[in-house]
C-alpha positions, 0 to 999 in steps of 0.5 A, spaced: 603 548 647 599 542 649 593 546 648 595 548 641 598 541 640 591 538 642 587 543 637 592 541 631 590 534 633 583 535 633 583 539 626 587 533 623 582 528 626 576 532 623 580 533 616 581 526 616 574 524 618 571 529 612 576 526 607 573 519 609 566 522 608 568 525 601 571 519 599 565 514 601 560 519 598 565 519 592 565 511 592 557 511 593 556 516 587 561 512 582 557 506 584 551 509 583 553 511 576 556 504 574 549 501 576 546 506 571 551 505 566 550 498 566 543 498 565 544 503 559 550 498 556 545 493 556 540 497 552 535 497 557 528 501 556 528 508 557 523 508 562 527 503 566 533 507 566 529 513 568 526 509 574 533 507 576 536 514 575 531 517 580 532 512 585 540 512 585 540 520 585 534 520 591 538 516 595 545 519 594 543 526 595 539 529 601 532 529 597 525 528 598 523 527 591 527 526 584 524 527 577 526 526 570 521 530 566 521 531 558 519 537 554 514 537 549 516 539 542 513 546 542 516 547 549 509 549 552 509 543 557 513 538 561 511 531 563 514 526 568 517 520 565 521 518 572 519 519 579 522 517 586 520 519 593 524 517 599 520 512 604 515 515 608 514 521 603 507 521 599 510 521 591 508 528 589 509 528 582 507 521 579 510 518 572 505 521 567 504 528 571 503 534 566 504 541 567 504 547 563 511 551 563 511 558 565 513 563 571 519 562 576 520 555 577 526 550 575 522 546 570 521 553 566 528 556 568 531 550 565 527 550 559 528 557 557 536 557 559 538 550 557 542 551 563 542 548 570 537 552 575 535 552 582 530 555 587 532 556 594 525 558 596 519 555 593 514 560 596 518 566 592 516 561 586 511 562 581 507 558 575 503 552 575 508 547 577 510 551 583 503 551 586 503 544 585 510 543 589 508 548 594 501 544 596 506 538 596 511 541 601 516 542 596 521 548 599 527 548 594 529 544 588 535 544 583 534 542 576 539 540 570 538 539 563 538 533 559 541 534 552 540 529 547 544 530 541 545 537 542 538 538 543 534 540 550 530 533 551 528 535 558 531 535 565 533 531 572 531 535 578 531 534 586 526 537 591 527 538 598 522 539 603 527 542 608 528 550 609 536 549 607 538 549 600 541 544 596 549 543 597 553 548 592 556 541 588 549 538 587 548 541 579 555 538 578 553 531 581 547 531 577 550 532 571 554 525 571 547 522 571 544 526 566 549 524 561 547 517 562 540 518 561 542 522 555 546 516 552 540 511 554 535 516 550 539 517 544 540 509 544 533 508 544 532 513 539 537 510 534 534 503 535 527 505 534 530 509 528 533 502 525 527 498 527 523 504 523 528 503 517 527 496 517 520 496 517 520 501 512 524 497 507 520 491 508 514 495 506 517 498 500 519 491 498 512 488 499 510 493 494 515 493 490 514 485 489 507 487 487 509 492 482 514 487 479 509 482 478 505 486 474 499 486 479 493 489 478 493 497 479 487 496 484 491 491 488 497 496 488 493 502 491 490 498 496 497 495 498 500 502 498 495 505 503 495 500 508 502 499 508 503 507 509 498 507 514 501 502 519 508 504 517 507 511 519 502 510 525 496 514 522 489 514 522 487 514 515 491 513 508 488 515 501 490 515 494 487 520 489 487 521 482 487 528 479 482 529 473 483 535 468 476 538 470 478 540 477 476 533 480 479 527 483 477 520 484 479 516 490 483 509 488 485 507 494 483 508 502 485 505 509 483 507 516 486 504 522 479 503 525 472 503 522 470 505 515 474 509 511 471 517 510 472 517 503 471 510 500 474 507 493 470 510 487 468 517 491 469 523 486 471 529 490 471 537 487 478 540 489 478 546 493 479 549 500 485 548 505 487 541 504 493 537 502 489 534 496 488 541 493 495 544 495 498 538 491 494 539 485 496 546 485 503 546 486 505 539 484 509 538 491 508 535 497 504 539 502 501 539 509 496 542 513 497 541 521 490 543 523 484 542 519 479 548 520 472 550 517 476 552 511 478 545 509 473 545 503 467 540 502 473 535 499 475 534 506 468 534 510 468 527 511 475 526 514 474 532 518 468 529 521 471 522 522 476 526 527 482 528 522 486 533 525 492 534 520 495 531 514 500 530 509 500 529 502 505 527 496 504 527 489 505 521 484 508 523 478 508 519 472 513 520 466 513 527 468 506 529 469 502 530 475 498 523 476 495 523 483 497 524 490 498 519 497 496 523 503 496 520 510 492 523 516 492 523 523 486 524 529 492 526 534 492 534 536 500 534 534 502 535 527 505 529 523 512 528 524 517 533 519 520 527 515 513 524 513 513 527 506 520 524 505 517 517 507 511 518 503 516 519 497 519 512 496 512 509 496 509 514 491 515 512 486 513 505 486 506 507 485 508 511 479 512 505 476 506 501 477 501 506 474 506 507 468 507 499 467 499 499 467 498 504 462 503 501 458 500 494 458 493 497 457 496 501 451 499 494 448 493 491 450 489 496 446 493 496 440 493 488 440 485 489 440 485 493 435 489 489 430 485 483 432 478 487 431 481 489 424 483 482 422 476 480 424 473 486 420 477 483 414 475 476 415 467 479 415 469 483 409 472 477 405 466 473 407 461 478 405 465 478 398 465 471 397 458 470 399 455 476 395 460 476 389 464 469 387 458 465 391 453 468 387 456 468 381 457 460 382 450 459 384 448 463 377 453 459 373 450 453 376 443 455 374 445 457 367 448 450 366 441 447 368 438 451 363 442 450 358 442 442 360 434 443 359 435 446 352 439 440 349 435 436 344 434 429 345 439 424 342 445 429 345 446 424 351 454 426 351 453 433 351 447 432 356 452 428 361 457 433 360 453 439 362 450 435 368 458 434 370 459 441 370 452 443 374 455 438 379 462 441 379 459 448 380 454 446 386 460 442 389 464 449 388 458 453 391 459 448 397 466 448 398 466 456 398 460 456 403 464 452 407 470 456 406 466 463 408 463 459 414 471 458 416 473 465 415 467 468 419 461 464 421 454 467 419 451 463 424 455 467 430 454 474 427 446 472 426 445 468 432 450 469 437 455 464 441 450 458 443 447 457 436 454 457 433 457 452 438 452 448 437 453 448 429 461 446 431 459 440 435 454 438 430 460 438 425 465 435 429 468 428 427 468 427 435 462 426 439 461 433 443 457 434 449 456 441 450 454 445 456 452 452 455 449 456 461 447 463 462 450 465 456 447 471 452 449 476 446 456 478 448 461 483 445 463 481 438 470 480 440 468 476 446 464 471 442 469 471 436 474 469 441 470 464 444 468 461 438 475 460 435 478 457 441 472 451 441 473 451 434 481 450 434 480 445 440 475 441 437 480 440 430 486 439 434 482 433 438 480 430 432 486 430 428 491 429 433 489 427 440 485 420 438 479 422 442 473 418 443 469 424 446 470 432 448 466 436 453 465 443 452 462 448 457 461 455 457 458 459 462 458 466 465 460 468 472 461 474 477 457 480 479 455 485 474 461 489 475 466 484 474 463 478 469 467 473 466 466 468 460 469 461 462 470 456 456 473 449 457 474 444 452 476 437 455 478 431 451 479 424 453 485 423 448 492 421 448 494 428 451 501 431 450 499 437 447 504 443 447 501 450 447 508 453 443 508 447 438 503 450 433 501 456 431 493 455 432 493 455 440 498 460 440 494 465 435 488 464 440 492 465 446 494 472 443 487 473 441 485 472 448 490 476 451 489 482 447 482 482 450 485 482 457 483 474 458 487 468 459 488 461 456 492 455 459 493 448 457 493 442 461 495 436 459 499 429 460 500 423 456 495 418 456 490 423 460 487 428 455 488 435 454 484 441 457 484 448 454 481 453 459 479 460 457 477 466 461 475 472 458 473 478 462 466 482 459 469 489 461 476 491 459 480 492 465 484 499 465 488 503 470 482 505 474 
């Protein structure tokens, strides 16, 4: 009985010691989990959480190495995201180590089954990672999957250099840490998505502001391609407009580094396996995940610059396919699955900008046609006056002179009456000639803007200092608009401003593709002119804007008035 009591007492002591050890192990495990959970709650970066987890797990379990691995989206390979080795052990798999899946090993088994896996003896394992593990002295391993929002993201594994296998509860003890890792990854992804959403909304607002401000189409195109390129983190962005002849024109282009493969203005022939042709054929978004020899000449420059994949989205204006926006990447992996949807917000803004520009162009063209019709009517009236009434008055004056010459001597009263009639007929001719000149000055049609402005300056009641530089014969509507601006401004200065002098300057500036005629009329009068106060300047403003130009009036009481006009010599459209 003494022996039995002794054995019972010993058993109780052993059980109590084992319970103490289990309690200490449980306490250590809970403390480790709390430390990791605190990091996760503080929104620590995923790499910091990975480093903490592998260190905590490695110290908690009898392991020589601990890893957090992430699987590639296609499941073909795995990359080490966190790595720890016990002091004195050379780190076998540093962060960034990558290997292909396959064979019999923990990494591949977890990927294939989505469940925990263990290898008791790596001498019986197979695959790329198994060979690497054996060369580094690994004998056994246990891995547990990391599931992020229901999807297999990677795995947490421990490895031992000893012959004995890991305890049976190892998988269960690892599971608590994988849940924390999954939470940290999900939180980080949510933060990235939120930042991405905020960045996308900010980019859309910037483009929308341009559109609302009626910015020129080429400015909107340039802004969209750059905003999209930065937002989607691609290498190239292009905007093309389709034509009915099987071609497209590049209207906007952006490259992250170096020159763009297809500059603005490049004409492209559709054909081949590329997103530009696919969008044209289907009117729907399209993608090419791997460009090859069948890409066609259209994509040759981009492929030559390293393009590997691309996504394109259509730009539809008022129900018709107008063009497309495409993004392209040099990376080997395809562009994300949501790329098409993210492009759509920008294509809708582009469609609004294009529709607005086309409406504005149609309005401008309509106004220009009205102005041209009015000018044509003016010229016809001037010709009718010159060739009709004016010539008849001249003939009448000559006939009166002839009649006067035939009056017999001694008929002084009749002679005087005829002389008065000749004077009145001559005055009527002068008045009619002046009226015809005001309707449409012949000198403008015959000699152009320079001599016509000189004639205005000579007739002005206020001295005019005229400076005309580099002005050649210009399109008729431009010359007429500039002439009437100067004429109206001189008349206003003489009638209303009390000016003692007027400066008129006319010049052409800009390159051959974007020349502009600048006209300025400045007086030293009393100022206070109001653009909306009379029909003269307002009518001129309409005429100038009908030619895509701009008229502005700067004035202040006591400081004179300045009328500035800009008239583009080439009409601007929507490209």
